[in-house]
mmCIF file of the N, C-alpha and C atoms, coordinates in Angstrom:
data_MODEL
# 
_entry.id   MODEL 
# 
loop_
_atom_site.group_PDB 
_atom_site.id 
_atom_site.type_symbol 
_atom_site.label_atom_id 
_atom_site.label_alt_id 
_atom_site.label_comp_id 
_atom_site.label_asym_id 
_atom_site.label_entity_id 
_atom_site.label_seq_id 
_atom_site.pdbx_PDB_ins_code 
_atom_site.Cartn_x 
_atom_site.Cartn_y 
_atom_site.Cartn_z 
_atom_site.occupancy 
_atom_site.B_iso_or_equiv 
_atom_site.pdbx_formal_charge 
_atom_site.auth_seq_id 
_atom_site.auth_comp_id 
_atom_site.auth_asym_id 
_atom_site.auth_atom_id 
_atom_site.pdbx_PDB_model_num 
ATOM 1   N N  . UNK A 1 1  ? 88.614  75.599  49.891  1.00 0.00 ? 1  UNK A N  1 
ATOM 2   C CA . UNK A 1 1  ? 89.537  76.700  50.027  1.00 0.00 ? 1  UNK A CA 1 
ATOM 3   C C  . UNK A 1 1  ? 90.113  77.013  48.664  1.00 0.00 ? 1  UNK A C  1 
ATOM 4   N N  . UNK A 1 2  ? 89.354  77.712  47.962  1.00 0.00 ? 2  UNK A N  1 
ATOM 5   C CA . UNK A 1 2  ? 89.720  78.049  46.603  1.00 0.00 ? 2  UNK A CA 1 
ATOM 6   C C  . UNK A 1 2  ? 90.729  79.188  46.587  1.00 0.00 ? 2  UNK A C  1 
ATOM 7   N N  . UNK A 1 3  ? 91.782  79.063  45.836  1.00 0.00 ? 3  UNK A N  1 
ATOM 8   C CA . UNK A 1 3  ? 92.762  80.125  45.696  1.00 0.00 ? 3  UNK A CA 1 
ATOM 9   C C  . UNK A 1 3  ? 93.929  80.026  46.670  1.00 0.00 ? 3  UNK A C  1 
ATOM 10  N N  . UNK A 1 4  ? 93.860  79.141  47.663  1.00 0.00 ? 4  UNK A N  1 
ATOM 11  C CA . UNK A 1 4  ? 94.962  78.986  48.615  1.00 0.00 ? 4  UNK A CA 1 
ATOM 12  C C  . UNK A 1 4  ? 95.745  77.742  48.230  1.00 0.00 ? 4  UNK A C  1 
ATOM 13  N N  . UNK A 1 5  ? 97.026  77.923  48.008  1.00 0.00 ? 5  UNK A N  1 
ATOM 14  C CA . UNK A 1 5  ? 97.857  76.793  47.605  1.00 0.00 ? 5  UNK A CA 1 
ATOM 15  C C  . UNK A 1 5  ? 98.390  76.049  48.818  1.00 0.00 ? 5  UNK A C  1 
ATOM 16  N N  . UNK A 1 6  ? 98.871  74.839  48.567  1.00 0.00 ? 6  UNK A N  1 
ATOM 17  C CA . UNK A 1 6  ? 99.452  74.040  49.654  1.00 0.00 ? 6  UNK A CA 1 
ATOM 18  C C  . UNK A 1 6  ? 100.703 74.719  50.199  1.00 0.00 ? 6  UNK A C  1 
ATOM 19  N N  . UNK A 1 7  ? 101.437 75.382  49.349  1.00 0.00 ? 7  UNK A N  1 
ATOM 20  C CA . UNK A 1 7  ? 102.646 76.084  49.790  1.00 0.00 ? 7  UNK A CA 1 
ATOM 21  C C  . UNK A 1 7  ? 102.284 77.225  50.739  1.00 0.00 ? 7  UNK A C  1 
ATOM 22  N N  . UNK A 1 8  ? 101.229 77.946  50.446  1.00 0.00 ? 8  UNK A N  1 
ATOM 23  C CA . UNK A 1 8  ? 100.789 79.037  51.310  1.00 0.00 ? 8  UNK A CA 1 
ATOM 24  C C  . UNK A 1 8  ? 100.305 78.498  52.647  1.00 0.00 ? 8  UNK A C  1 
ATOM 25  N N  . UNK A 1 9  ? 99.596  77.374  52.630  1.00 0.00 ? 9  UNK A N  1 
ATOM 26  C CA . UNK A 1 9  ? 99.129  76.771  53.881  1.00 0.00 ? 9  UNK A CA 1 
ATOM 27  C C  . UNK A 1 9  ? 100.308 76.301  54.735  1.00 0.00 ? 9  UNK A C  1 
ATOM 28  N N  . UNK A 1 10 ? 101.325 75.737  54.108  1.00 0.00 ? 10 UNK A N  1 
ATOM 29  C CA . UNK A 1 10 ? 102.518 75.320  54.850  1.00 0.00 ? 10 UNK A CA 1 
ATOM 30  C C  . UNK A 1 10 ? 103.235 76.512  55.458  1.00 0.00 ? 10 UNK A C  1 
ATOM 31  N N  . UNK A 1 11 ? 103.280 77.620  54.727  1.00 0.00 ? 11 UNK A N  1 
ATOM 32  C CA . UNK A 1 11 ? 103.918 78.829  55.245  1.00 0.00 ? 11 UNK A CA 1 
ATOM 33  C C  . UNK A 1 11 ? 103.170 79.358  56.470  1.00 0.00 ? 11 UNK A C  1 
ATOM 34  N N  . UNK A 1 12 ? 101.851 79.374  56.400  1.00 0.00 ? 12 UNK A N  1 
ATOM 35  C CA . UNK A 1 12 ? 101.041 79.825  57.534  1.00 0.00 ? 12 UNK A CA 1 
ATOM 36  C C  . UNK A 1 12 ? 101.218 78.878  58.712  1.00 0.00 ? 12 UNK A C  1 
ATOM 37  N N  . UNK A 1 13 ? 101.228 77.587  58.430  1.00 0.00 ? 13 UNK A N  1 
ATOM 38  C CA . UNK A 1 13 ? 101.414 76.583  59.477  1.00 0.00 ? 13 UNK A CA 1 
ATOM 39  C C  . UNK A 1 13 ? 102.772 76.762  60.147  1.00 0.00 ? 13 UNK A C  1 
ATOM 40  N N  . UNK A 1 14 ? 103.818 76.984  59.374  1.00 0.00 ? 14 UNK A N  1 
ATOM 41  C CA . UNK A 1 14 ? 105.161 77.200  59.921  1.00 0.00 ? 14 UNK A CA 1 
ATOM 42  C C  . UNK A 1 14 ? 105.210 78.472  60.764  1.00 0.00 ? 14 UNK A C  1 
ATOM 43  N N  . UNK A 1 15 ? 104.572 79.524  60.284  1.00 0.00 ? 15 UNK A N  1 
ATOM 44  C CA . UNK A 1 15 ? 104.536 80.783  61.026  1.00 0.00 ? 15 UNK A CA 1 
ATOM 45  C C  . UNK A 1 15 ? 103.830 80.614  62.368  1.00 0.00 ? 15 UNK A C  1 
ATOM 46  N N  . UNK A 1 16 ? 102.747 79.866  62.390  1.00 0.00 ? 16 UNK A N  1 
ATOM 47  C CA . UNK A 1 16 ? 102.031 79.626  63.637  1.00 0.00 ? 16 UNK A CA 1 
ATOM 48  C C  . UNK A 1 16 ? 102.887 78.848  64.632  1.00 0.00 ? 16 UNK A C  1 
ATOM 49  N N  . UNK A 1 17 ? 103.660 77.859  64.147  1.00 0.00 ? 17 UNK A N  1 
ATOM 50  C CA . UNK A 1 17 ? 104.552 77.108  65.025  1.00 0.00 ? 17 UNK A CA 1 
ATOM 51  C C  . UNK A 1 17 ? 105.639 78.002  65.611  1.00 0.00 ? 17 UNK A C  1 
ATOM 52  N N  . UNK A 1 18 ? 106.188 78.887  64.786  1.00 0.00 ? 18 UNK A N  1 
ATOM 53  C CA . UNK A 1 18 ? 107.214 79.819  65.266  1.00 0.00 ? 18 UNK A CA 1 
ATOM 54  C C  . UNK A 1 18 ? 106.633 80.740  66.328  1.00 0.00 ? 18 UNK A C  1 
ATOM 55  N N  . UNK A 1 19 ? 105.451 81.272  66.093  1.00 0.00 ? 19 UNK A N  1 
ATOM 56  C CA . UNK A 1 19 ? 104.796 82.138  67.080  1.00 0.00 ? 19 UNK A CA 1 
ATOM 57  C C  . UNK A 1 19 ? 104.509 81.390  68.380  1.00 0.00 ? 19 UNK A C  1 
ATOM 58  N N  . UNK A 1 20 ? 104.125 80.134  68.278  1.00 0.00 ? 20 UNK A N  1 
ATOM 59  C CA . UNK A 1 20 ? 103.865 79.327  69.467  1.00 0.00 ? 20 UNK A CA 1 
ATOM 60  C C  . UNK A 1 20 ? 105.137 79.145  70.282  1.00 0.00 ? 20 UNK A C  1 
ATOM 61  N N  . UNK A 1 21 ? 106.246 78.818  69.637  1.00 0.00 ? 21 UNK A N  1 
ATOM 62  C CA . UNK A 1 21 ? 107.518 78.624  70.338  1.00 0.00 ? 21 UNK A CA 1 
ATOM 63  C C  . UNK A 1 21 ? 108.015 79.925  70.950  1.00 0.00 ? 21 UNK A C  1 
ATOM 64  N N  . UNK A 1 22 ? 107.895 81.024  70.221  1.00 0.00 ? 22 UNK A N  1 
ATOM 65  C CA . UNK A 1 22 ? 108.341 82.314  70.751  1.00 0.00 ? 22 UNK A CA 1 
ATOM 66  C C  . UNK A 1 22 ? 107.514 82.700  71.972  1.00 0.00 ? 22 UNK A C  1 
ATOM 67  N N  . UNK A 1 23 ? 106.207 82.499  71.898  1.00 0.00 ? 23 UNK A N  1 
ATOM 68  C CA . UNK A 1 23 ? 105.358 82.856  73.036  1.00 0.00 ? 23 UNK A CA 1 
ATOM 69  C C  . UNK A 1 23 ? 105.611 81.952  74.238  1.00 0.00 ? 23 UNK A C  1 
ATOM 70  N N  . UNK A 1 24 ? 106.099 80.735  74.007  1.00 0.00 ? 24 UNK A N  1 
ATOM 71  C CA . UNK A 1 24 ? 106.392 79.828  75.113  1.00 0.00 ? 24 UNK A CA 1 
ATOM 72  C C  . UNK A 1 24 ? 107.670 80.232  75.843  1.00 0.00 ? 24 UNK A C  1 
ATOM 73  N N  . UNK A 1 25 ? 108.661 80.759  75.123  1.00 0.00 ? 25 UNK A N  1 
ATOM 74  C CA . UNK A 1 25 ? 109.948 81.082  75.729  1.00 0.00 ? 25 UNK A CA 1 
ATOM 75  C C  . UNK A 1 25 ? 110.140 82.567  76.007  1.00 0.00 ? 25 UNK A C  1 
ATOM 76  N N  . UNK A 1 26 ? 109.273 83.427  75.525  1.00 0.00 ? 26 UNK A N  1 
ATOM 77  C CA . UNK A 1 26 ? 109.423 84.861  75.729  1.00 0.00 ? 26 UNK A CA 1 
ATOM 78  C C  . UNK A 1 26 ? 109.379 85.255  77.203  1.00 0.00 ? 26 UNK A C  1 
ATOM 79  N N  . UNK A 1 27 ? 108.463 84.722  78.015  1.00 0.00 ? 27 UNK A N  1 
ATOM 80  C CA . UNK A 1 27 ? 108.478 85.102  79.434  1.00 0.00 ? 27 UNK A CA 1 
ATOM 81  C C  . UNK A 1 27 ? 109.791 84.752  80.136  1.00 0.00 ? 27 UNK A C  1 
ATOM 82  N N  . UNK A 1 28 ? 110.389 83.626  79.801  1.00 0.00 ? 28 UNK A N  1 
ATOM 83  C CA . UNK A 1 28 ? 111.663 83.242  80.411  1.00 0.00 ? 28 UNK A CA 1 
ATOM 84  C C  . UNK A 1 28 ? 112.773 84.199  79.985  1.00 0.00 ? 28 UNK A C  1 
ATOM 85  N N  . UNK A 1 29 ? 112.765 84.620  78.745  1.00 0.00 ? 29 UNK A N  1 
ATOM 86  C CA . UNK A 1 29 ? 113.777 85.556  78.270  1.00 0.00 ? 29 UNK A CA 1 
ATOM 87  C C  . UNK A 1 29 ? 113.612 86.921  78.922  1.00 0.00 ? 29 UNK A C  1 
ATOM 88  N N  . UNK A 1 30 ? 112.383 87.363  79.108  1.00 0.00 ? 30 UNK A N  1 
ATOM 89  C CA . UNK A 1 30 ? 112.133 88.650  79.737  1.00 0.00 ? 30 UNK A CA 1 
ATOM 90  C C  . UNK A 1 30 ? 112.520 88.599  81.215  1.00 0.00 ? 30 UNK A C  1 
ATOM 91  N N  . UNK A 1 31 ? 112.269 87.481  81.872  1.00 0.00 ? 31 UNK A N  1 
ATOM 92  C CA . UNK A 1 31 ? 112.621 87.336  83.278  1.00 0.00 ? 31 UNK A CA 1 
ATOM 93  C C  . UNK A 1 31 ? 114.133 87.367  83.455  1.00 0.00 ? 31 UNK A C  1 
ATOM 94  N N  . UNK A 1 32 ? 114.868 86.835  82.519  1.00 0.00 ? 32 UNK A N  1 
ATOM 95  C CA . UNK A 1 32 ? 116.320 86.798  82.612  1.00 0.00 ? 32 UNK A CA 1 
ATOM 96  C C  . UNK A 1 32 ? 116.931 88.189  82.513  1.00 0.00 ? 32 UNK A C  1 
ATOM 97  N N  . UNK A 1 33 ? 116.167 89.163  82.029  1.00 0.00 ? 33 UNK A N  1 
ATOM 98  C CA . UNK A 1 33 ? 116.683 90.518  81.884  1.00 0.00 ? 33 UNK A CA 1 
ATOM 99  C C  . UNK A 1 33 ? 116.740 91.264  83.208  1.00 0.00 ? 33 UNK A C  1 
ATOM 100 N N  . UNK A 1 34 ? 116.123 90.752  84.275  1.00 0.00 ? 34 UNK A N  1 
ATOM 101 C CA . UNK A 1 34 ? 116.157 91.405  85.581  1.00 0.00 ? 34 UNK A CA 1 
ATOM 102 C C  . UNK A 1 34 ? 117.491 91.136  86.254  1.00 0.00 ? 34 UNK A C  1 
ATOM 103 N N  . UNK A 1 35 ? 118.326 92.164  86.329  1.00 0.00 ? 35 UNK A N  1 
ATOM 104 C CA . UNK A 1 35 ? 119.635 92.024  86.961  1.00 0.00 ? 35 UNK A CA 1 
ATOM 105 C C  . UNK A 1 35 ? 119.512 92.317  88.449  1.00 0.00 ? 35 UNK A C  1 
ATOM 106 N N  . UNK A 1 36 ? 120.004 91.417  89.258  1.00 0.00 ? 36 UNK A N  1 
ATOM 107 C CA . UNK A 1 36 ? 120.022 91.620  90.697  1.00 0.00 ? 36 UNK A CA 1 
ATOM 108 C C  . UNK A 1 36 ? 121.269 92.427  91.028  1.00 0.00 ? 36 UNK A C  1 
ATOM 109 N N  . UNK A 1 37 ? 121.080 93.573  91.689  1.00 0.00 ? 37 UNK A N  1 
ATOM 110 C CA . UNK A 1 37 ? 122.196 94.443  92.026  1.00 0.00 ? 37 UNK A CA 1 
ATOM 111 C C  . UNK A 1 37 ? 122.913 93.987  93.294  1.00 0.00 ? 37 UNK A C  1 
ATOM 112 N N  . UNK A 1 38 ? 122.203 93.363  94.201  1.00 0.00 ? 38 UNK A N  1 
ATOM 113 C CA . UNK A 1 38 ? 122.805 92.920  95.444  1.00 0.00 ? 38 UNK A CA 1 
ATOM 114 C C  . UNK A 1 38 ? 121.885 91.967  96.166  1.00 0.00 ? 38 UNK A C  1 
ATOM 115 N N  . UNK A 1 39 ? 122.418 91.316  97.159  1.00 0.00 ? 39 UNK A N  1 
ATOM 116 C CA . UNK A 1 39 ? 121.651 90.327  97.913  1.00 0.00 ? 39 UNK A CA 1 
ATOM 117 C C  . UNK A 1 39 ? 122.119 90.371  99.358  1.00 0.00 ? 39 UNK A C  1 
ATOM 118 N N  . UNK A 1 40 ? 121.170 90.238  100.276 1.00 0.00 ? 40 UNK A N  1 
ATOM 119 C CA . UNK A 1 40 ? 121.506 90.165  101.694 1.00 0.00 ? 40 UNK A CA 1 
ATOM 120 C C  . UNK A 1 40 ? 121.089 88.798  102.202 1.00 0.00 ? 40 UNK A C  1 
ATOM 121 N N  . UNK A 1 41 ? 121.999 88.143  102.878 1.00 0.00 ? 41 UNK A N  1 
ATOM 122 C CA . UNK A 1 41 ? 121.684 86.887  103.563 1.00 0.00 ? 41 UNK A CA 1 
ATOM 123 C C  . UNK A 1 41 ? 121.833 87.152  105.056 1.00 0.00 ? 41 UNK A C  1 
ATOM 124 N N  . UNK A 1 42 ? 120.758 86.947  105.793 1.00 0.00 ? 42 UNK A N  1 
ATOM 125 C CA . UNK A 1 42 ? 120.741 87.238  107.222 1.00 0.00 ? 42 UNK A CA 1 
ATOM 126 C C  . UNK A 1 42 ? 121.155 86.007  108.027 1.00 0.00 ? 42 UNK A C  1 
ATOM 127 N N  . UNK A 1 43 ? 121.917 86.258  109.098 1.00 0.00 ? 43 UNK A N  1 
ATOM 128 C CA . UNK A 1 43 ? 122.338 85.170  109.962 1.00 0.00 ? 43 UNK A CA 1 
ATOM 129 C C  . UNK A 1 43 ? 122.425 85.702  111.390 1.00 0.00 ? 43 UNK A C  1 
ATOM 130 N N  . UNK A 1 44 ? 121.744 85.054  112.285 1.00 0.00 ? 44 UNK A N  1 
ATOM 131 C CA . UNK A 1 44 ? 121.798 85.435  113.686 1.00 0.00 ? 44 UNK A CA 1 
ATOM 132 C C  . UNK A 1 44 ? 122.318 84.280  114.525 1.00 0.00 ? 44 UNK A C  1 
ATOM 133 N N  . UNK A 1 45 ? 123.181 84.579  115.459 1.00 0.00 ? 45 UNK A N  1 
ATOM 134 C CA . UNK A 1 45 ? 123.770 83.540  116.298 1.00 0.00 ? 45 UNK A CA 1 
ATOM 135 C C  . UNK A 1 45 ? 122.990 83.352  117.602 1.00 0.00 ? 45 UNK A C  1 
ATOM 136 N N  . UNK A 1 46 ? 122.608 84.452  118.235 1.00 0.00 ? 46 UNK A N  1 
ATOM 137 C CA . UNK A 1 46 ? 121.942 84.353  119.536 1.00 0.00 ? 46 UNK A CA 1 
ATOM 138 C C  . UNK A 1 46 ? 120.424 84.426  119.369 1.00 0.00 ? 46 UNK A C  1 
ATOM 139 N N  . UNK A 1 47 ? 119.720 84.124  120.454 1.00 0.00 ? 47 UNK A N  1 
ATOM 140 C CA . UNK A 1 47 ? 118.250 84.193  120.441 1.00 0.00 ? 47 UNK A CA 1 
ATOM 141 C C  . UNK A 1 47 ? 117.782 85.630  120.179 1.00 0.00 ? 47 UNK A C  1 
ATOM 142 N N  . UNK A 1 48 ? 118.482 86.597  120.770 1.00 0.00 ? 48 UNK A N  1 
ATOM 143 C CA . UNK A 1 48 ? 118.117 88.003  120.578 1.00 0.00 ? 48 UNK A CA 1 
ATOM 144 C C  . UNK A 1 48 ? 118.262 88.395  119.109 1.00 0.00 ? 48 UNK A C  1 
ATOM 145 N N  . UNK A 1 49 ? 119.352 87.991  118.480 1.00 0.00 ? 49 UNK A N  1 
ATOM 146 C CA . UNK A 1 49 ? 119.559 88.317  117.068 1.00 0.00 ? 49 UNK A CA 1 
ATOM 147 C C  . UNK A 1 49 ? 118.520 87.644  116.175 1.00 0.00 ? 49 UNK A C  1 
ATOM 148 N N  . UNK A 1 50 ? 118.204 86.391  116.453 1.00 0.00 ? 50 UNK A N  1 
ATOM 149 C CA . UNK A 1 50 ? 117.251 85.654  115.617 1.00 0.00 ? 50 UNK A CA 1 
ATOM 150 C C  . UNK A 1 50 ? 115.839 86.201  115.723 1.00 0.00 ? 50 UNK A C  1 
ATOM 151 N N  . UNK A 1 51 ? 115.502 86.797  116.855 1.00 0.00 ? 51 UNK A N  1 
ATOM 152 C CA . UNK A 1 51 ? 114.145 87.323  117.043 1.00 0.00 ? 51 UNK A CA 1 
ATOM 153 C C  . UNK A 1 51 ? 114.076 88.825  116.816 1.00 0.00 ? 51 UNK A C  1 
ATOM 154 N N  . UNK A 1 52 ? 115.127 89.416  116.275 1.00 0.00 ? 52 UNK A N  1 
ATOM 155 C CA . UNK A 1 52 ? 115.149 90.856  115.997 1.00 0.00 ? 52 UNK A CA 1 
ATOM 156 C C  . UNK A 1 52 ? 114.418 91.157  114.698 1.00 0.00 ? 52 UNK A C  1 
ATOM 157 N N  . UNK A 1 53 ? 113.792 92.326  114.659 1.00 0.00 ? 53 UNK A N  1 
ATOM 158 C CA . UNK A 1 53 ? 113.130 92.781  113.441 1.00 0.00 ? 53 UNK A CA 1 
ATOM 159 C C  . UNK A 1 53 ? 114.131 93.373  112.474 1.00 0.00 ? 53 UNK A C  1 
ATOM 160 N N  . UNK A 1 54 ? 113.806 93.308  111.185 1.00 0.00 ? 54 UNK A N  1 
ATOM 161 C CA . UNK A 1 54 ? 114.701 93.820  110.146 1.00 0.00 ? 54 UNK A CA 1 
ATOM 162 C C  . UNK A 1 54 ? 113.956 94.882  109.341 1.00 0.00 ? 54 UNK A C  1 
ATOM 163 N N  . UNK A 1 55 ? 114.606 96.037  109.171 1.00 0.00 ? 55 UNK A N  1 
ATOM 164 C CA . UNK A 1 55 ? 114.079 97.113  108.356 1.00 0.00 ? 55 UNK A CA 1 
ATOM 165 C C  . UNK A 1 55 ? 115.079 97.381  107.232 1.00 0.00 ? 55 UNK A C  1 
ATOM 166 N N  . UNK A 1 56 ? 114.585 97.595  106.021 1.00 0.00 ? 56 UNK A N  1 
ATOM 167 C CA . UNK A 1 56 ? 115.430 97.952  104.879 1.00 0.00 ? 56 UNK A CA 1 
ATOM 168 C C  . UNK A 1 56 ? 114.838 99.204  104.251 1.00 0.00 ? 56 UNK A C  1 
ATOM 169 N N  . UNK A 1 57 ? 115.642 100.241 104.146 1.00 0.00 ? 57 UNK A N  1 
ATOM 170 C CA . UNK A 1 57 ? 115.197 101.540 103.616 1.00 0.00 ? 57 UNK A CA 1 
ATOM 171 C C  . UNK A 1 57 ? 113.951 102.045 104.347 1.00 0.00 ? 57 UNK A C  1 
ATOM 172 N N  . UNK A 1 58 ? 113.895 101.833 105.641 1.00 0.00 ? 58 UNK A N  1 
ATOM 173 C CA . UNK A 1 58 ? 112.777 102.317 106.448 1.00 0.00 ? 58 UNK A CA 1 
ATOM 174 C C  . UNK A 1 58 ? 111.531 101.455 106.382 1.00 0.00 ? 58 UNK A C  1 
ATOM 175 N N  . UNK A 1 59 ? 111.579 100.352 105.664 1.00 0.00 ? 59 UNK A N  1 
ATOM 176 C CA . UNK A 1 59 ? 110.416 99.461  105.541 1.00 0.00 ? 59 UNK A CA 1 
ATOM 177 C C  . UNK A 1 59 ? 110.695 98.158  106.289 1.00 0.00 ? 59 UNK A C  1 
ATOM 178 N N  . UNK A 1 60 ? 109.753 97.760  107.123 1.00 0.00 ? 60 UNK A N  1 
ATOM 179 C CA . UNK A 1 60 ? 109.892 96.526  107.887 1.00 0.00 ? 60 UNK A CA 1 
ATOM 180 C C  . UNK A 1 60 ? 109.717 95.334  106.953 1.00 0.00 ? 60 UNK A C  1 
ATOM 181 N N  . UNK A 1 61 ? 110.669 94.393  106.983 1.00 0.00 ? 61 UNK A N  1 
ATOM 182 C CA . UNK A 1 61 ? 110.595 93.222  106.101 1.00 0.00 ? 61 UNK A CA 1 
ATOM 183 C C  . UNK A 1 61 ? 110.371 91.919  106.857 1.00 0.00 ? 61 UNK A C  1 
ATOM 184 N N  . UNK A 1 62 ? 110.497 91.915  108.182 1.00 0.00 ? 62 UNK A N  1 
ATOM 185 C CA . UNK A 1 62 ? 110.208 90.712  108.955 1.00 0.00 ? 62 UNK A CA 1 
ATOM 186 C C  . UNK A 1 62 ? 111.250 90.459  110.025 1.00 0.00 ? 62 UNK A C  1 
ATOM 187 N N  . UNK A 1 63 ? 111.038 89.371  110.762 1.00 0.00 ? 63 UNK A N  1 
ATOM 188 C CA . UNK A 1 63 ? 112.009 88.948  111.764 1.00 0.00 ? 63 UNK A CA 1 
ATOM 189 C C  . UNK A 1 63 ? 113.178 88.264  111.083 1.00 0.00 ? 63 UNK A C  1 
ATOM 190 N N  . UNK A 1 64 ? 114.337 88.349  111.700 1.00 0.00 ? 64 UNK A N  1 
ATOM 191 C CA . UNK A 1 64 ? 115.542 87.747  111.135 1.00 0.00 ? 64 UNK A CA 1 
ATOM 192 C C  . UNK A 1 64 ? 115.374 86.248  110.899 1.00 0.00 ? 64 UNK A C  1 
ATOM 193 N N  . UNK A 1 65 ? 114.734 85.541  111.834 1.00 0.00 ? 65 UNK A N  1 
ATOM 194 C CA . UNK A 1 65 ? 114.575 84.093  111.675 1.00 0.00 ? 65 UNK A CA 1 
ATOM 195 C C  . UNK A 1 65 ? 113.651 83.737  110.503 1.00 0.00 ? 65 UNK A C  1 
ATOM 196 N N  . UNK A 1 66 ? 112.819 84.691  110.075 1.00 0.00 ? 66 UNK A N  1 
ATOM 197 C CA . UNK A 1 66 ? 111.936 84.453  108.926 1.00 0.00 ? 66 UNK A CA 1 
ATOM 198 C C  . UNK A 1 66 ? 112.649 84.681  107.597 1.00 0.00 ? 66 UNK A C  1 
ATOM 199 N N  . UNK A 1 67 ? 113.789 85.338  107.618 1.00 0.00 ? 67 UNK A N  1 
ATOM 200 C CA . UNK A 1 67 ? 114.472 85.743  106.389 1.00 0.00 ? 67 UNK A CA 1 
ATOM 201 C C  . UNK A 1 67 ? 115.725 84.908  106.112 1.00 0.00 ? 67 UNK A C  1 
ATOM 202 N N  . UNK A 1 68 ? 115.718 83.668  106.498 1.00 0.00 ? 68 UNK A N  1 
ATOM 203 C CA . UNK A 1 68 ? 116.898 82.833  106.259 1.00 0.00 ? 68 UNK A CA 1 
ATOM 204 C C  . UNK A 1 68 ? 116.606 81.790  105.187 1.00 0.00 ? 68 UNK A C  1 
ATOM 205 N N  . UNK A 1 69 ? 117.652 81.162  104.708 1.00 0.00 ? 69 UNK A N  1 
ATOM 206 C CA . UNK A 1 69 ? 117.510 80.111  103.697 1.00 0.00 ? 69 UNK A CA 1 
ATOM 207 C C  . UNK A 1 69 ? 117.052 80.661  102.362 1.00 0.00 ? 69 UNK A C  1 
ATOM 208 N N  . UNK A 1 70 ? 115.967 80.135  101.840 1.00 0.00 ? 70 UNK A N  1 
ATOM 209 C CA . UNK A 1 70 ? 115.474 80.546  100.529 1.00 0.00 ? 70 UNK A CA 1 
ATOM 210 C C  . UNK A 1 70 ? 114.757 81.888  100.571 1.00 0.00 ? 70 UNK A C  1 
ATOM 211 N N  . UNK A 1 71 ? 114.513 82.429  101.756 1.00 0.00 ? 71 UNK A N  1 
ATOM 212 C CA . UNK A 1 71 ? 113.815 83.720  101.882 1.00 0.00 ? 71 UNK A CA 1 
ATOM 213 C C  . UNK A 1 71 ? 114.832 84.841  102.011 1.00 0.00 ? 71 UNK A C  1 
ATOM 214 N N  . UNK A 1 72 ? 115.608 85.065  100.951 1.00 0.00 ? 72 UNK A N  1 
ATOM 215 C CA . UNK A 1 72 ? 116.614 86.098  100.930 1.00 0.00 ? 72 UNK A CA 1 
ATOM 216 C C  . UNK A 1 72 ? 116.013 87.398  100.444 1.00 0.00 ? 72 UNK A C  1 
ATOM 217 N N  . UNK A 1 73 ? 116.726 88.477  100.657 1.00 0.00 ? 73 UNK A N  1 
ATOM 218 C CA . UNK A 1 73 ? 116.273 89.793  100.246 1.00 0.00 ? 73 UNK A CA 1 
ATOM 219 C C  . UNK A 1 73 ? 117.167 90.265  99.108  1.00 0.00 ? 73 UNK A C  1 
ATOM 220 N N  . UNK A 1 74 ? 116.572 90.606  97.956  1.00 0.00 ? 74 UNK A N  1 
ATOM 221 C CA . UNK A 1 74 ? 117.319 91.024  96.784  1.00 0.00 ? 74 UNK A CA 1 
ATOM 222 C C  . UNK A 1 74 ? 117.108 92.507  96.513  1.00 0.00 ? 74 UNK A C  1 
ATOM 223 N N  . UNK A 1 75 ? 118.133 93.161  95.997  1.00 0.00 ? 75 UNK A N  1 
ATOM 224 C CA . UNK A 1 75 ? 118.039 94.540  95.562  1.00 0.00 ? 75 UNK A CA 1 
ATOM 225 C C  . UNK A 1 75 ? 118.002 94.561  94.041  1.00 0.00 ? 75 UNK A C  1 
ATOM 226 N N  . UNK A 1 76 ? 116.982 95.180  93.485  1.00 0.00 ? 76 UNK A N  1 
ATOM 227 C CA . UNK A 1 76 ? 116.846 95.279  92.032  1.00 0.00 ? 76 UNK A CA 1 
ATOM 228 C C  . UNK A 1 76 ? 117.158 96.707  91.593  1.00 0.00 ? 76 UNK A C  1 
ATOM 229 N N  . UNK A 1 77 ? 117.633 96.888  90.375  1.00 0.00 ? 77 UNK A N  1 
ATOM 230 C CA . UNK A 1 77 ? 117.943 98.250  89.905  1.00 0.00 ? 77 UNK A CA 1 
ATOM 231 C C  . UNK A 1 77 ? 116.671 99.075  89.775  1.00 0.00 ? 77 UNK A C  1 
ATOM 232 N N  . UNK A 1 78 ? 116.816 100.367 89.991  1.00 0.00 ? 78 UNK A N  1 
ATOM 233 C CA . UNK A 1 78 ? 115.663 101.270 89.869  1.00 0.00 ? 78 UNK A CA 1 
ATOM 234 C C  . UNK A 1 78 ? 115.586 101.862 88.497  1.00 0.00 ? 78 UNK A C  1 
# 
């Protein structure tokens, strides 16, 4: 490698490490930019309520008993 100094190789090596770290954390930073505008948590007390269908903005999203716990419905900004 004629003409390339050790200092230049170290600079390239450092730049590659920085690019690697940025590419590793960039998806997490981009995901954090999604602001949740609202959240609905469904709860049914009776058998009829638990087996009722749920529609949001005219779109069917499932039965109430399927939308509990970790299966919440989030509203994202448009």
